[in-house]
Residue, then its C-alpha position, 0 to 999 in steps of 0.5 A: m300101284i293100282r292100275h285102270w284100264a280106260f276102256f271100262k266104262q264104269g270101271d274095273t273094281s270092286f272090293g279092291t279086286f277086278y270086277p268089270k261090272h257090266y263086261i263079260v270077260a272071255g277067256y282064248a287059248c291065244i291072242k290071234d284067237a281073242e283077236a278074232a273074235e274082237r274082230a267077228f265082233t265088231e263086223s257083226g255091229v258091235d261098237v269098236d269101243d264096246v270090245r276089245a282083245a288083251s294078252g294075258d300078261f296085260v290083264i294079269n300084270q296090268l288088270e288084276a295086279h293090285h300090290e298096293a291096295n289100301w287096307l279096306q280094299r284089301a279086306q274086302s278083297h279078302i270077302a271076297e276070297f272067302a265067298g269064292t266068287e272073284a278069287g275063283f275066276l281070278e284064278d282061273d285067268a291067271e292060269l289061263a294067262r301062264k299057259g299064254g292065253a289071252f282074253l276078250f272084254l265085251f260090254a254088255p250091259r242088257d241081256h240083248h247083247v248077251a244072246h248076241a254074244r252067245i251067236i257069235f261066241e258059236r263061230h269063235r268059241p272061248h274056253y269059258a265067257r263069264r259076265y259081271l252083273q252088279v252083285a253076281i257073276e253069270r256063267i255064259i260059256d264054261t268048258r272046262v271040265r271040273v271035278v267035284d269030291 
């Protein structure tokens, strides 16, 4: 069963893959850190309906679990995997969740929302944060070190 979270204003999939368009997804070490960031956002004036912390278990087992996708969605998902965008990010999310991590979702349809998010992220630093745009994924923060061959 494909599950959707009503929190997302414009849906949470693209080509059968988890893709919360116009949202920043930030990964934190634990739910306590994600919830602290959520509070910081709401205290800074962000509407409570525009920001939400969620456990890694919820994200992986509820949002990213599309086990019964139709054939077109599965085919499109393979295209996304080939392109290396969403699939790589989903792997990062799964790894963080396995380590007890948590996530923060922030509705950020405009650049000024991202500028505001950067200010809050300075005080509540995630491991990574990325914004899902119409046709691209923008890296906001990426503190992970990557080795390139």
